[in-house]
C-alpha angles and dihedrals in degrees: 000000000000122000092252088053091049093048089049096048100034127213119299109234130175116196121195136173132205142171124264094248088058093058112118097027124112116273113246098222089067095067123100109286135157121288115270128187106230098172144352136206121197119242113259112192091186088071094052092086094058093066134070125200115249116224128205104028121207119212126183115208127186133180094205109113119237120238134201128210120223121197110195130173103207125198123252115268116213111230132186132193121230127185133205131195109233110199105156131014145144094066126133120255093252093055120087107215090197092060111076093197093053088051093048093049090052095048093052091049093053093048091054093056115099094219092065094067094053092047092053092045095053090045089053092051092052096047093046093055087053095049092049091053091050088052091052099046124023100212091190099048118132112210096187101030097126096039122094120218114254091223131011112232094184119114121242107260145150129206130198105238103173140002123210107198123199106252094208117097096228108072118233132185117249104246100185140002126200128182119219112260093230111016111066091198100060133074136165126218132191123210125207144146103225099179112114114259092348096107111118121227117270094022109168122244102206128118125192144220110216131201119205088217092065106024097165098069127035115252095218135359125221118212112205127175092236139013115300111235094177136010135182141182120242105249093211102035104037093188091065124083127188122204139184116216134207093252092057095258122138112218132189123207117196115194091200086069094045126125130241093251090065095242110125122196116203115269098211136008138186122251109265091222094057095037132087118303094217131038118296107243099181142021133184130186116226121235092236130149091253098041092218102108127094138162130221137187133200139182087258085086099252136118108203131192118209137186118208092215085069106015097160095095135012120268093217138353139184132198120235097230123173123245092272091053097228104094127059118216124211117242119228108166135030131197125190124176116171090201090060091050132313091228099045123100129177118206126189118210138209092246093058097257120128117215126197110211124196122205114193125184113257090004134096115266110247140182105245102176135027111195122203098022093123100033140326102058122142121262092230143006119330108242099184139020123177136161119235106264090215098039113030095189093068121066136184126225124190124199141128106002100324144063122216136198117216136191111220092225094053123065095209126066119265096206130018122188120223121270110275123224090245139042111271119231107180145348145182144188120252110250095222106035116059097207101043129092137164129230129193122206140201095247092061097262128134114210122194120203117198111181089189090059100039135334105201101057142032110275094210139358129190133186107234100174147333094255127070120281115234108184146356136201134182125225106238098178136066133052095314111029114198095026095103133048132182117220123192126202139196093263094059098256120135114207114207104208123196111210127212121249096259090060095060108014115080111242095225142341094267092060095088093044092048093051093046090050093051091048093049091048090054091047093053091047091050090049091054093049089048091053090049092051090051092051090050089051092051090051089051090050091061100051096115100059096041096044091050090053093050091046090051093049091050092050091050092050090049092048093050088051094049091047091053091051090047095053094045093052092043091049094233125135113247092218094058100040095035093089090053095050098043093061097060088043090053092047090050093049094047094076090058096058098064099163088055106056114181108173093148101055091070096084093048087059093047094061096072089048094071097064101048095034097079104052100040092046091060094046100039098036095092097047088045094057094041096049108053097095089047093046101042096105102058088043093052091045089054094048095045088048091051094049091048091054091050092050091049 
């Protein structure tokens, strides 16, 4: 067809629509139907001369069916689970299972039938043969179940398993995620906009408890009085949740006092007058006997200890002051691990420093260590701080563009990662591998560092989403701890990531020993450098004494040299005139030595002067009068040098 004919006739198009369930089936309009004339073109003999018959014609035929590929992004379908209690079943319609006599009559009638015996016998023969086969060959036997592979050949990878989306229309960042301490399928998340004066009007306050078995709908809804900035499960009483709010109030939720609708109002809260004056950015439950104690920190510069039995006001508190004691630093993150010490608390600040706080019973709470004062502090707020689960003396801090590993006995970092391309927002250790930790970035990437694999570069990176990531938490309970991590972002979506075996299973038995050896080696090196810095500091503290001694020695040597030159030019023997010249030098040097006054020693030195004075004066008098003009320069040098020393 020519272009004109095509434009006149138009293209023949057939549009059809179908449901998603019908995709892949044969289309109905390709079946055998009656012949229909769709279009017709009039014959034009003038165009016949423009064409030549093609002979022979080659046609390729194949019997391989053609397939088409479909990429469809289907919508989320809300599903729910329903249960039913099945007590009796398998009876005929005319039998009432609730009537015991009717059931007994039916059973007796079946047992009397002759066909019943043959049916049971045939069933027994079939089952017996299958049982013999299972006894001969165990199809489910694992031959290498208790043996670990010598080397893992699996590539490092992560996979998004589930997504928990904020059901509220206004999108809010996920501020904190906490896994259930006993149930590996449940987690709680708090949502808040923590930027000052950037909260939109009508921002919802709810936070949710999610269940991995039903990710479409929240399992429970927490109703606070303000936005929740942090949240945590009680380790001892898993039905209790503690949360820190934007207005500085501490709230407690108890699921045992919940409602049937799923909306749970806080059971207890602290008085706003006696609470924090700024948002609470972190909360930790203490491992006590009662399970009612917790600790919080806020940017108002306080660390407060609470007891849920009298939650109205804090039990104890401490101010995060700097080393001078004048300024108060705001707290952003808390770390408490009872295995490292039941009285030790690590606090990260807005200024990038890390403090260690000790709370002893019946003694005032005090700050024992300040990390990063000399060097190594973060250039911004600390967004994460956590002790290594395998070695509690070492802890990780995340802030600005780097992550740093510290030793609690050294005030400078042992290991510092390279500067990442984007700002870091959170991080955590792996609960199973001692040298592996995760970092979240503002550009939506997840970075994995494994110091057993390599120390200079990131071991693995994965793009989670296009929006900034806000927090990350590892699952440490269940059959395979460390195999799942929950990552929150700025749109309120929680991505549940499934990790490969190489990211949570130790490669070999030597991995823990190798990481501990590396950390101990770095700690010894930092201790040696710290000792060297202290020695250099002590040397700098004594410059006055040593420099004065050196100056005095140099001046004395200079004076002796000038004296020898003077005596040589004068023509006097230094042995004869030395006593005369030493006396004025001693008298001139006496005012310099103020702490050693010796005024009474002058007459003692004058006695020997009387004997040698008479003879040398007569012999040396003439050259002494003739030589002053010639010997002015060395004498002037001597006097000026002495005056300069006295001035200094």
